[in-house]
MARDO-267514 format. One record per residue (C-alpha): residue in one letter; x negated, y negated, z. Coordinates in Angstrom, 2 decimals, padded with zeros to 5 digits, always signed. Each point is the difference from the previous one (the first is absolute). Layout:
REM MARDO-267514
<rest:A u:X v:Y w:Z>;
...
REM end
This chain:
REM MARDO-267514
<rest:M u:-089.93 v:-092.05 w:+113.35>;
<rest:M u:+003.30 v:+001.25 w:+001.23>;
<rest:I u:+003.53 v:-001.16 w:+000.42>;
<rest:K u:+000.70 v:-000.40 w:+003.78>;
<rest:A u:+003.84 v:-000.03 w:-000.23>;
<rest:I u:+002.99 v:-000.42 w:-002.51>;
<rest:F u:+003.21 v:-001.40 w:+001.11>;
<rest:F u:+003.33 v:-001.02 w:-001.52>;
<rest:S u:+001.95 v:-002.98 w:+001.51>;
<rest:A u:+003.13 v:-001.86 w:-000.90>;
<rest:F u:+001.99 v:-002.79 w:+001.15>;
<rest:H u:+002.85 v:+001.08 w:+002.29>;
<rest:V u:+003.04 v:-002.09 w:+000.06>;
<rest:T u:+000.20 v:-000.34 w:+003.87>;
<rest:E u:-003.57 v:+000.93 w:+001.09>;
<rest:G u:-002.03 v:-001.83 w:-002.70>;
<rest:P u:-003.18 v:+001.48 w:-001.48>;
<rest:K u:-000.35 v:+003.68 w:+001.31>;
<rest:V u:-002.36 v:+002.80 w:-000.54>;
<rest:L u:+002.08 v:+002.90 w:-001.22>;
<rest:H u:-002.75 v:+002.65 w:-000.79>;
<rest:Q u:-003.68 v:+000.11 w:+000.94>;
<rest:V u:-002.73 v:+002.42 w:-000.64>;
<rest:P u:-001.67 v:+000.97 w:+002.35>;
<rest:A u:+002.92 v:-000.08 w:+002.51>;
<rest:D u:-000.10 v:-002.95 w:+002.45>;
<rest:S u:-002.96 v:-001.64 w:-001.69>;
<rest:I u:+001.83 v:-003.31 w:-000.97>;
<rest:S u:+002.99 v:-000.15 w:+002.37>;
<rest:P u:-000.40 v:+002.41 w:+002.83>;
<rest:S u:+003.13 v:+001.54 w:+001.76>;
<rest:S u:+000.88 v:-001.13 w:+003.55>;
<rest:T u:-001.47 v:+003.47 w:+001.30>;
<rest:S u:-003.16 v:-000.09 w:-002.11>;
<rest:T u:-003.47 v:-000.74 w:+001.66>;
<rest:Q u:-001.69 v:-000.46 w:-003.28>;
<rest:I u:-001.50 v:-003.46 w:-000.79>;
<rest:P u:+001.25 v:-001.35 w:-003.44>;
<rest:L u:-002.31 v:-000.89 w:-002.71>;
<rest:L u:+001.72 v:-003.60 w:+000.02>;
<rest:H u:+002.83 v:-001.90 w:+001.69>;
<rest:F u:+002.93 v:+000.21 w:-002.35>;
<rest:P u:+002.03 v:-002.82 w:+001.49>;
<rest:S u:-002.95 v:-002.47 w:-000.43>;
<rest:V u:-000.37 v:+000.72 w:-003.77>;
<rest:S u:+003.60 v:+001.11 w:-001.03>;
<rest:S u:+000.41 v:-003.24 w:-001.70>;
<rest:Y u:-002.82 v:+000.78 w:-002.32>;
<rest:I u:+001.17 v:+003.56 w:-000.79>;
<rest:V u:+003.61 v:-000.66 w:-000.44>;
<rest:P u:+000.06 v:-003.72 w:-000.84>;
<rest:R u:+002.39 v:-002.54 w:-001.29>;
<rest:P u:+001.30 v:+000.70 w:-003.65>;
<rest:E u:-002.31 v:-002.85 w:-001.22>;
<rest:F u:-003.08 v:+002.24 w:+000.74>;
<rest:C u:+001.29 v:+003.16 w:-001.23>;
<rest:G u:-001.30 v:+001.49 w:-003.26>;
<rest:H u:-003.59 v:-000.89 w:+000.78>;
<rest:L u:-002.76 v:+002.07 w:+001.49>;
<rest:I u:-000.66 v:-001.10 w:+003.59>;
<rest:T u:-003.12 v:+000.89 w:+001.86>;
<rest:F u:-001.08 v:-001.17 w:+003.43>;
<rest:C u:-002.48 v:+001.25 w:+002.57>;
<rest:T u:-000.13 v:+000.44 w:+003.72>;
<rest:P u:-002.96 v:+000.48 w:+002.04>;
<rest:A u:-000.55 v:+003.63 w:-000.77>;
<rest:H u:+002.31 v:+000.67 w:-003.20>;
<rest:R u:+001.24 v:-001.28 w:-003.27>;
<rest:V u:+003.58 v:+000.26 w:-001.18>;
<rest:L u:+001.15 v:+000.13 w:-003.50>;
<rest:S u:+003.68 v:-000.26 w:-000.95>;
<rest:H u:+002.27 v:-001.10 w:-002.84>;
<rest:P u:+003.31 v:-001.01 w:+001.33>;
<rest:V u:+003.03 v:+000.38 w:-002.27>;
<rest:C u:+003.44 v:-001.96 w:+000.14>;
<rest:L u:+002.95 v:+001.31 w:-001.97>;
<rest:L u:+003.08 v:-002.18 w:-000.33>;
<rest:S u:+003.43 v:+001.48 w:-000.23>;
<rest:S u:+003.48 v:-000.56 w:+001.55>;
<rest:S u:-000.20 v:+003.76 w:+000.87>;
<rest:Y u:-002.36 v:-000.70 w:+002.78>;
<rest:P u:+000.63 v:-001.46 w:+003.44>;
<rest:R u:-000.98 v:-003.76 w:-000.23>;
<rest:N u:-000.10 v:+000.52 w:-003.89>;
<rest:A u:-003.76 v:+001.29 w:+000.11>;
<rest:Y u:-002.09 v:+002.81 w:+000.96>;
<rest:T u:-003.59 v:-000.59 w:+000.78>;
<rest:F u:-002.55 v:+002.75 w:+000.72>;
<rest:S u:-003.79 v:+000.66 w:-000.16>;
<rest:I u:-002.26 v:+002.88 w:-000.03>;
<rest:A u:-003.63 v:-001.00 w:+001.33>;
<rest:L u:-003.25 v:+001.74 w:+000.38>;
<rest:V u:-002.31 v:-000.61 w:+002.99>;
<rest:L u:-003.87 v:+000.18 w:-000.58>;
<rest:E u:-003.05 v:-000.86 w:+001.92>;
<rest:T u:-000.88 v:-003.57 w:-000.60>;
<rest:S u:-003.62 v:+000.96 w:-001.65>;
<rest:T u:+001.70 v:+002.30 w:-002.44>;
<rest:P u:-000.04 v:-001.36 w:-003.51>;
<rest:F u:+003.73 v:-000.37 w:-000.81>;
<rest:A u:+000.12 v:-000.65 w:-003.88>;
<rest:S u:+000.99 v:+003.52 w:-000.86>;
<rest:Y u:+002.48 v:+000.21 w:+002.88>;
<rest:A u:+001.66 v:-003.18 w:-001.23>;
<rest:T u:+000.94 v:+001.78 w:-003.36>;
<rest:V u:+001.54 v:+002.80 w:+002.06>;
<rest:T u:+002.01 v:-002.36 w:+002.10>;
<rest:L u:+001.36 v:-001.70 w:-003.25>;
<rest:K u:+000.84 v:+003.39 w:-001.58>;
<rest:L u:+001.95 v:+001.24 w:+003.18>;
<rest:A u:+001.93 v:-003.30 w:+000.25>;
<rest:S u:+000.98 v:+000.39 w:-003.75>;
<rest:L u:+001.04 v:+003.64 w:+000.42>;
<rest:L u:+002.13 v:-000.83 w:+003.13>;
<rest:R u:+001.50 v:-002.89 w:-001.61>;
<rest:T u:+000.98 v:+002.12 w:-002.98>;
<rest:L u:+001.50 v:+002.80 w:+002.20>;
<rest:E u:+002.01 v:-002.50 w:+001.83>;
<rest:E u:+001.47 v:-001.53 w:-002.96>;
<rest:Q u:+000.85 v:+003.27 w:-001.56>;
<rest:S u:+001.46 v:+001.84 w:+002.84>;
<rest:R u:-000.19 v:-002.04 w:+003.35>;
<rest:F u:-002.66 v:+002.59 w:+000.99>;
<rest:L u:-001.34 v:-002.31 w:+003.00>;
<rest:S u:+003.19 v:-001.79 w:+001.19>;
<rest:R u:+002.07 v:+003.11 w:+000.15>;
<rest:D u:-002.64 v:+002.02 w:+001.97>;
<rest:T u:+001.54 v:+000.60 w:+003.35>;
<rest:S u:-002.75 v:+002.25 w:+001.45>;
<rest:P u:-001.23 v:-000.60 w:+003.36>;
<rest:P u:-003.35 v:-001.76 w:+000.29>;
<rest:N u:-002.91 v:+002.19 w:-001.27>;
<rest:T u:+002.29 v:+002.47 w:-001.62>;
<rest:G u:+001.31 v:+000.54 w:-003.53>;
<rest:K u:-001.20 v:-000.60 w:-003.58>;
<rest:I u:-001.62 v:-003.43 w:+000.60>;
<rest:Y u:-001.95 v:+001.26 w:+002.89>;
<rest:A u:-001.06 v:+003.08 w:-001.96>;
<rest:L u:-001.14 v:-002.15 w:-002.82>;
<rest:C u:-002.22 v:-002.06 w:+002.34>;
<rest:E u:-001.39 v:+003.14 w:+001.69>;
<rest:I u:-000.92 v:+001.68 w:-003.23>;
<rest:L u:-001.37 v:-003.15 w:-001.46>;
<rest:L u:-002.37 v:-000.80 w:+003.02>;
<rest:E u:-001.30 v:+003.63 w:+000.02>;
<rest:D u:-000.58 v:+000.09 w:-003.73>;
<rest:L u:-001.63 v:-003.24 w:-000.48>;
<rest:N u:-002.38 v:+000.49 w:+003.03>;
<rest:N u:-000.87 v:+003.57 w:-001.06>;
<rest:Y u:+000.18 v:+000.01 w:-003.86>;
<rest:C u:+000.23 v:-003.66 w:-001.01>;
<rest:E u:+003.00 v:+000.84 w:-002.01>;
<rest:S u:+003.55 v:+001.14 w:+000.47>;
<rest:M u:+002.98 v:+001.26 w:-002.05>;
<rest:I u:+003.30 v:+000.28 w:+001.75>;
<rest:P u:+003.31 v:+000.79 w:-001.73>;
<rest:I u:+002.71 v:-002.43 w:+001.47>;
<rest:D u:+003.03 v:+001.32 w:-002.04>;
<rest:D u:+000.81 v:+001.53 w:-003.23>;
<rest:S u:-000.90 v:-003.24 w:-001.73>;
<rest:N u:-002.60 v:-001.55 w:+001.92>;
<rest:T u:-003.44 v:+001.13 w:+001.04>;
<rest:L u:-002.85 v:-001.91 w:+001.75>;
<rest:D u:-003.48 v:+000.25 w:-001.40>;
<rest:I u:-002.73 v:-002.02 w:+001.58>;
<rest:K u:-003.75 v:+000.25 w:-000.23>;
<rest:L u:-002.55 v:-002.02 w:+001.93>;
<rest:F u:-002.68 v:-001.26 w:-002.26>;
<rest:P u:-003.33 v:-000.73 w:+001.84>;
<rest:T u:-001.10 v:-003.71 w:-000.31>;
<rest:Y u:-003.63 v:-000.35 w:-000.96>;
<rest:P u:-002.30 v:-002.98 w:+000.02>;
<rest:P u:-000.57 v:-001.82 w:-003.13>;
<rest:P u:-002.73 v:+001.68 w:-002.07>;
<rest:P u:-003.34 v:-001.77 w:-000.74>;
<rest:P u:-000.12 v:-001.82 w:-003.16>;
<rest:L u:-000.75 v:+002.10 w:-003.08>;
<rest:Y u:-002.19 v:-001.16 w:-002.78>;
<rest:S u:-001.04 v:+001.39 w:-003.50>;
<rest:Y u:-003.44 v:+000.94 w:+001.32>;
<rest:H u:+001.14 v:+002.10 w:+003.05>;
<rest:V u:-000.51 v:+003.73 w:-000.22>;
<rest:P u:+003.02 v:+001.96 w:+001.42>;
<rest:L u:-000.65 v:+003.32 w:+001.86>;
<rest:N u:+002.80 v:+002.43 w:+001.12>;
<rest:T u:+000.53 v:+000.86 w:+003.62>;
<rest:V u:+002.73 v:+002.56 w:-000.80>;
<rest:H u:+000.43 v:+002.58 w:-002.74>;
<rest:L u:+002.35 v:-001.97 w:-002.10>;
<rest:D u:+000.31 v:+002.78 w:-002.56>;
<rest:S u:+001.86 v:+002.20 w:+002.55>;
<rest:L u:+002.42 v:-003.03 w:+000.50>;
<rest:T u:+001.09 v:-000.87 w:-003.58>;
<rest:D u:+002.87 v:+001.36 w:-002.05>;
<rest:A u:+001.68 v:-001.03 w:-003.23>;
<rest:N u:+001.97 v:-002.80 w:+001.67>;
<rest:W u:-003.15 v:-002.01 w:+000.76>;
<rest:D u:-000.83 v:-003.35 w:-001.86>;
<rest:L u:-001.48 v:+000.65 w:-003.32>;
<rest:T u:-002.88 v:-002.40 w:+000.47>;
<rest:M u:-000.75 v:+001.68 w:+003.40>;
<rest:L u:-000.15 v:+003.47 w:-001.63>;
<rest:K u:-002.28 v:-001.42 w:-002.66>;
<rest:V u:-002.59 v:-001.51 w:+002.39>;
<rest:L u:-000.14 v:+002.83 w:+002.61>;
<rest:P u:-002.57 v:+002.14 w:-001.87>;
<rest:Y u:-002.50 v:-002.85 w:-000.27>;
<rest:I u:+000.09 v:-000.91 w:+003.82>;
<rest:N u:-003.25 v:+001.63 w:+001.08>;
<rest:G u:-001.97 v:-002.56 w:+002.13>;
<rest:I u:-002.16 v:-000.86 w:-003.05>;
<rest:N u:+002.37 v:-001.93 w:-002.57>;
<rest:S u:+000.99 v:-003.38 w:+000.77>;
<rest:V u:+003.46 v:-001.35 w:-000.29>;
<rest:K u:-000.84 v:-001.63 w:-003.38>;
<rest:Q u:-001.57 v:+003.16 w:-001.25>;
<rest:I u:+002.99 v:+002.10 w:+001.13>;
<rest:S u:+002.42 v:-002.14 w:-002.10>;
<rest:L u:-002.38 v:+000.37 w:-003.01>;
<rest:L u:-000.40 v:+003.87 w:+000.42>;
<rest:A u:+003.72 v:+000.40 w:+000.56>;
<rest:D u:+000.90 v:-002.24 w:-002.87>;
<rest:A u:+002.37 v:-001.90 w:+002.35>;
<rest:D u:+000.73 v:-003.56 w:+000.43>;
<rest:Y u:-002.32 v:-001.43 w:+002.60>;
<rest:K u:+002.79 v:-001.84 w:+002.09>;
<rest:L u:+002.11 v:+003.25 w:+000.25>;
<rest:V u:-003.16 v:+001.86 w:+001.12>;
<rest:R u:-000.71 v:-002.50 w:+002.61>;
<rest:K u:+003.48 v:+000.12 w:+001.20>;
<rest:A u:-000.09 v:+003.76 w:+000.26>;
<rest:M u:-003.33 v:-000.26 w:+001.96>;
<rest:E u:+001.49 v:-002.67 w:+002.50>;
<rest:H u:+002.91 v:+002.46 w:+000.55>;
<rest:L u:-002.30 v:+002.95 w:+000.86>;
<rest:L u:-002.22 v:-002.36 w:+002.01>;
<rest:Y u:+003.06 v:-001.21 w:+002.12>;
<rest:Y u:+000.71 v:+003.46 w:+000.89>;
<rest:G u:-003.47 v:+000.87 w:+001.03>;
<rest:C u:-000.64 v:+002.43 w:-002.83>;
<rest:L u:-003.01 v:-002.04 w:-001.37>;
<rest:L u:-003.29 v:-001.38 w:+001.43>;
<rest:L u:-001.70 v:-002.88 w:-001.85>;
<rest:L u:-003.77 v:+000.43 w:-000.84>;
<rest:D u:-002.56 v:-002.06 w:-002.04>;
<rest:I u:-001.33 v:+000.85 w:-003.33>;
<rest:F u:-003.02 v:+002.21 w:+000.78>;
<rest:S u:-003.21 v:-000.93 w:-001.64>;
<rest:F u:-003.69 v:+000.57 w:+000.80>;
<rest:S u:-000.47 v:-003.78 w:-000.13>;
<rest:A u:+002.52 v:-000.61 w:+002.67>;
<rest:I u:-001.11 v:-000.88 w:+003.68>;
<rest:Y u:+001.45 v:+001.39 w:+002.96>;
<rest:A u:-000.77 v:-000.43 w:+003.68>;
<rest:P u:+001.18 v:+001.48 w:+003.43>;
<rest:T u:+002.51 v:-001.61 w:+002.32>;
<rest:P u:+000.13 v:+000.22 w:+003.79>;
<rest:E u:+002.48 v:+002.97 w:-000.57>;
<rest:L u:-003.11 v:+002.18 w:-000.76>;
<rest:A u:-000.55 v:+000.53 w:+003.72>;
<rest:S u:+003.24 v:+001.95 w:+000.04>;
<rest:F u:-001.31 v:+002.36 w:-002.88>;
<rest:I u:-003.28 v:+000.35 w:+001.93>;
<rest:Q u:+001.96 v:+001.30 w:+003.16>;
<rest:D u:+002.55 v:+002.18 w:-001.76>;
<rest:T u:-001.48 v:+003.22 w:-000.98>;
<rest:E u:+003.12 v:+001.42 w:-001.53>;
<rest:M u:-000.04 v:-003.05 w:-002.36>;
<rest:Q u:-003.66 v:+000.76 w:-000.98>;
<rest:E u:+000.95 v:+003.50 w:-000.60>;
<rest:E u:+002.71 v:-001.16 w:-002.38>;
<rest:C u:-002.26 v:-002.27 w:-001.72>;
<rest:V u:-002.53 v:+002.87 w:-000.60>;
<rest:N u:+002.67 v:+002.21 w:-001.58>;
<rest:Y u:+001.31 v:-002.96 w:-002.12>;
<rest:V u:-003.31 v:-001.32 w:-001.40>;
<rest:A u:-002.32 v:+003.06 w:-000.18>;
<rest:L u:-000.57 v:+001.41 w:-003.59>;
<rest:P u:+000.15 v:+003.74 w:-000.28>;
<rest:S u:-003.38 v:+001.61 w:+000.03>;
<rest:E u:-001.27 v:+001.70 w:-003.21>;
<rest:G u:-001.59 v:+003.30 w:+000.49>;
<rest:H u:-002.52 v:+000.91 w:+002.69>;
<rest:G u:-003.06 v:-001.75 w:-001.35>;
<rest:E u:-001.80 v:-003.11 w:+001.19>;
<rest:T u:+003.18 v:-001.77 w:+000.97>;
<rest:S u:+000.93 v:+002.71 w:+002.76>;
<rest:K u:-003.35 v:-000.60 w:+001.76>;
<rest:Q u:+000.78 v:-003.75 w:+000.58>;
<rest:D u:+001.48 v:-001.09 w:+003.34>;
<rest:P u:+003.73 v:+000.28 w:+000.07>;
<rest:I u:+002.32 v:-003.08 w:-000.15>;
<rest:T u:+001.16 v:-000.81 w:+003.50>;
<rest:G u:+002.09 v:-002.78 w:+001.48>;
<rest:F u:-003.12 v:-001.36 w:+001.79>;
<rest:R u:-001.76 v:-000.36 w:-003.52>;
<rest:L u:+003.28 v:-001.62 w:-001.34>;
<rest:V u:-000.03 v:-002.53 w:+002.82>;
<rest:E u:-003.64 v:-000.87 w:-000.78>;
<rest:L u:+000.93 v:-000.62 w:-003.76>;
<rest:Y u:+002.99 v:-002.17 w:+000.73>;
<rest:L u:-002.20 v:-002.18 w:+002.41>;
<rest:S u:-002.49 v:-000.45 w:-002.81>;
<rest:L u:+002.44 v:-001.73 w:-002.08>;
<rest:K u:-000.34 v:-003.96 w:+000.11>;
<rest:Q u:+000.85 v:-003.19 w:-001.64>;
<rest:G u:-002.15 v:-000.66 w:-003.11>;
<rest:Q u:-000.55 v:+003.61 w:-000.82>;
<rest:S u:+001.93 v:+001.48 w:-002.79>;
<rest:V u:+001.12 v:+003.63 w:-000.06>;
<rest:K u:-002.50 v:+000.70 w:-002.54>;
<rest:S u:-002.99 v:-001.17 w:+002.11>;
<rest:F u:+001.49 v:+001.95 w:+002.98>;
<rest:Y u:+000.33 v:+003.22 w:-002.16>;
<rest:I u:-003.73 v:-000.37 w:-001.25>;
<rest:E u:-001.28 v:-000.63 w:+003.61>;
<rest:H u:+001.74 v:+003.19 w:+001.39>;
<rest:S u:+000.00 v:+002.05 w:-003.19>;
<rest:E u:-001.23 v:+003.08 w:+001.65>;
<rest:I u:+003.15 v:+000.47 w:+002.10>;
<rest:M u:+002.43 v:-002.05 w:-002.34>;
<rest:D u:-000.64 v:+002.62 w:-002.78>;
<rest:R u:+002.33 v:+002.36 w:+002.16>;
<rest:I u:+002.53 v:-002.66 w:+000.68>;
<rest:D u:+002.92 v:-001.28 w:-002.21>;
<rest:V u:-001.05 v:-003.64 w:+000.31>;
<rest:R u:+003.48 v:-001.27 w:-001.01>;
<rest:R u:+001.63 v:+002.11 w:+002.64>;
<rest:F u:-002.59 v:-001.14 w:+002.48>;
<rest:I u:+000.85 v:-003.65 w:-000.48>;
<rest:T u:+003.77 v:+000.64 w:-000.29>;
<rest:F u:+000.11 v:+001.82 w:+003.22>;
<rest:G u:-001.45 v:-002.82 w:+001.80>;
<rest:V u:+002.26 v:-002.44 w:-001.64>;
<rest:I u:+003.26 v:+002.12 w:+000.87>;
<rest:K u:-001.01 v:+000.36 w:+003.67>;
<rest:G u:-000.83 v:-003.65 w:+000.36>;
<rest:F u:-003.57 v:-000.02 w:+000.94>;
<rest:L u:-001.38 v:-001.05 w:-003.47>;
<rest:Y u:+001.01 v:-003.20 w:-001.75>;
<rest:R u:-000.70 v:-001.24 w:-003.64>;
<rest:V u:-002.23 v:-003.05 w:-000.44>;
<rest:H u:+001.59 v:-001.77 w:-003.06>;
<rest:K u:-001.85 v:-002.17 w:-002.41>;
<rest:Y u:+001.30 v:-003.35 w:-001.15>;
<rest:A u:-001.23 v:-002.25 w:-002.76>;
<rest:I u:+000.21 v:-003.98 w:+000.30>;
<rest:A u:-000.95 v:-002.16 w:-002.89>;
<rest:A u:-000.99 v:-003.60 w:+001.19>;
<rest:S u:+001.81 v:-001.48 w:-002.98>;
<rest:R u:+003.25 v:+001.69 w:+000.90>;
<rest:I u:-000.13 v:-001.25 w:+003.55>;
<rest:S u:-000.83 v:-003.53 w:-001.10>;
<rest:H u:+002.87 v:+000.01 w:-002.45>;
<rest:R u:+002.35 v:+001.22 w:+002.84>;
<rest:K u:-001.16 v:-002.77 w:+002.50>;
<rest:R u:+000.48 v:-002.47 w:-002.92>;
<rest:E u:+003.42 v:+001.42 w:-000.81>;
<rest:H u:+001.15 v:-000.07 w:+003.56>;
<rest:K u:-001.24 v:-003.59 w:+000.61>;
<rest:L u:+001.82 v:-001.30 w:-003.02>;
<rest:K u:+002.96 v:+002.40 w:+000.33>;
<rest:I u:+000.01 v:+000.62 w:-003.77>;
<rest:P u:+001.20 v:+003.39 w:-001.03>;
<rest:Q u:-002.37 v:+001.95 w:-002.14>;
<rest:K u:+002.38 v:-000.09 w:-002.96>;
<rest:D u:-000.05 v:-003.87 w:+000.08>;
<rest:I u:-003.85 v:-000.32 w:-000.15>;
<rest:P u:-000.89 v:-001.71 w:-003.11>;
<rest:P u:-001.55 v:+002.23 w:-002.82>;
<rest:V u:-003.25 v:-001.55 w:+000.12>;
<rest:A u:-000.32 v:+000.85 w:+003.75>;
<rest:V u:+001.02 v:+003.44 w:-000.69>;
<rest:E u:-002.65 v:+000.54 w:-002.84>;
<rest:A u:-002.61 v:-001.21 w:+002.33>;
<rest:R u:+001.01 v:+002.45 w:+002.65>;
<rest:E u:+000.93 v:+003.09 w:-001.72>;
<rest:H u:-002.24 v:+002.23 w:-002.17>;
<rest:E u:+001.99 v:-000.06 w:-002.96>;
<rest:T u:-002.84 v:+001.22 w:-002.24>;
<rest:D u:+000.47 v:+003.61 w:+001.89>;
<rest:P u:+003.54 v:+001.00 w:+000.71>;
<rest:D u:-001.13 v:+002.58 w:+002.39>;
<rest:L u:-001.70 v:-002.58 w:+002.21>;
<rest:A u:+002.90 v:-002.28 w:-000.27>;
<rest:E u:+002.23 v:+002.94 w:+001.21>;
<rest:L u:-002.51 v:+000.83 w:+002.83>;
<rest:E u:-000.12 v:-003.54 w:+001.32>;
<rest:N u:+003.56 v:+000.43 w:+001.55>;
<rest:Y u:-001.59 v:+002.50 w:+002.41>;
<rest:L u:-002.91 v:-002.15 w:+001.17>;
<rest:D u:+001.42 v:-001.89 w:+002.90>;
<rest:G u:-001.16 v:+002.42 w:+002.72>;
<rest:T u:+003.27 v:+001.55 w:+000.73>;
<rest:H u:-000.02 v:+002.92 w:-002.56>;
<rest:C u:-002.22 v:+002.95 w:+000.85>;
<rest:F u:-001.89 v:+001.96 w:-002.53>;
<rest:D u:+002.41 v:+002.92 w:+000.06>;
<rest:E u:+002.77 v:-002.34 w:-000.89>;
<rest:I u:-001.89 v:-001.66 w:-002.81>;
<rest:C u:-001.15 v:+003.24 w:-001.57>;
<rest:T u:+003.32 v:+001.48 w:+000.20>;
<rest:E u:+001.99 v:-003.01 w:-001.50>;
<rest:L u:-002.59 v:-000.46 w:-002.83>;
<rest:M u:-000.61 v:+003.83 w:-000.28>;
<rest:I u:-003.76 v:-000.30 w:+000.03>;
<rest:S u:-002.68 v:+001.86 w:+002.05>;
<rest:E u:-001.85 v:-001.88 w:+002.88>;
<rest:Q u:-003.12 v:+000.05 w:-002.16>;
<rest:H u:+001.70 v:-001.57 w:-002.82>;
<rest:L u:+001.51 v:-002.48 w:+002.38>;
<rest:V u:-003.48 v:-000.89 w:+001.41>;
<rest:G u:-001.08 v:-000.57 w:-003.57>;
<rest:R u:+002.80 v:-002.55 w:-000.60>;
<rest:L u:-000.84 v:-001.86 w:+003.15>;
<rest:K u:-003.61 v:-000.42 w:-001.01>;
<rest:A u:+001.18 v:-001.47 w:-003.15>;
<rest:F u:+002.35 v:-002.27 w:+001.53>;
<rest:G u:-002.70 v:-001.91 w:+001.78>;
<rest:D u:+000.32 v:-001.47 w:+003.50>;
<rest:V u:+001.67 v:+002.87 w:+001.97>;
<rest:Q u:-000.56 v:+001.01 w:+003.53>;
<rest:I u:+000.80 v:+003.56 w:+001.13>;
<rest:I u:+000.90 v:+000.34 w:+003.70>;
<rest:C u:+000.77 v:+003.28 w:+001.96>;
<rest:R u:+002.70 v:+000.12 w:+002.75>;
REM end
């Protein structure tokens, strides 16, 4: 991600659109003695960079086969100018594949600053410096170097104006965040905080430990759930968090094809050993057992399979699992991508048949006659009536337990009392 060139152009009274300053030199409009190949052919695109007045005041972006140009032309009307108008543009040249959202903001800010300078003191139109010299050229030169090297720039223009620009990286949208997700830090947030941080953010940070879910964090921090979720989404967007599942011994995990990379990567195996091994106690019987090795961990990960809970897996390999933190063992695989969670979903036959009938008749649930609702809902037990909303096969056990604030064992008991319910794993 680099800016290939910055150039300033304006409409000349007799010559038309003209490049006045360019960094690097000869990158846009080479001199007659230059042998350098320009990044683009300026005469072919000049009508987009210094356009008609109707197109000024808007961000203009276009692509050549190898580059993208961002410009924001400005047209100032005044009788003091030749032809009663002064049109100029400062443009950035990037590679076509470069994400340009953050550079568009820079272009808009540059155009706004130059417009202000021109309106205040004729900073641009009175500049008689030869091409690639003077204050405007220096501004382009410093800007290109600072943004490419530091992603920010602060340039004093005169006693009253200073250019402050920062390139903010553009990240892809984060994954959806739900109440049952468990956030885990990827950076030491405590070292980044100060008194100016959001109050909700400061309240929730102590409870982000890879164990508490988003809902639990909001309860522990005594903060509004919507605000807590907003804070988590903010950290997630900037890559400060990973999302995990709620760990329980009744959960099911299975390996993915990515396990092959773990088998071949001895450094990752050593990292896993250091992360999951429990500290040995004394020099008794424990010290006589075989040490935990990467090869042994590979065997354990290969032993995980569909239909087998963590509890069953732990009992089956209790001899070595007694020396391993089972939560970290599972978490490591999920973080590295070679383990995935097999979720449980509950489907009630009555719920599905009702949805089919409702879809067929296209009758909203609120408009169903009370008699039909009585026959469908378990009004004798408020807990079962509340549970019914989650029995359409789209809500996993983690979500149901978190929203109803019950354990999985309690949930299974309610499902048995509900009646005709099928539990599927996928």
